[in-house]
Residue, then its C-alpha position, 0 to 999 in steps of 0.5 A: x975085469x969080469x963083467x957081471x951079467x944080470x938077466x931078467x927074471x919073471x916074478x910074481x909079486x903079492x902085496x898084503x896089508x896088516x888089515x888082510x887086504x892084498x893085491x897080486x901083480x901076476x908077472x913082472x920082469x926084473x933084474x936081480x938089482x931091480x928086485x933088490x932095489x924094489x924090496x929094500x927101497x921102493x916098497x918101503x918108500x911107497x908104504x910110507x907115502x901111503x901111510x900104511x904100516x905092517x904091509x908085506x911083500x911076497x915075491x916068488x919066481x914065476x913060472x912062465x908059459x912057453x910062447x905056444x901055450x900063450x898063443x893057445x890060451x889067447x886063441x881059446x879066450x877069443x873063440x869063447x868071447x866070439x861064441x858068447x857074443x853070438 
């Protein structure tokens, strides 16, 4: 019996309502099964509970920065915050 591997992948999720309002969840890490469940079950359930019709969800595979890039960006952010506080 072959084992099915499900690796986690980063996705960017944008939710848009019929009125044009939207929210973006920048990066979420999901397995293919979790993504399928979210799109086919959870999103529909959440929209029904909220009483929203015509809502759409856009999912794209996200590009993830490498660890060193994240460290550089955090360091730059903290340095600028310190400079602004001075």
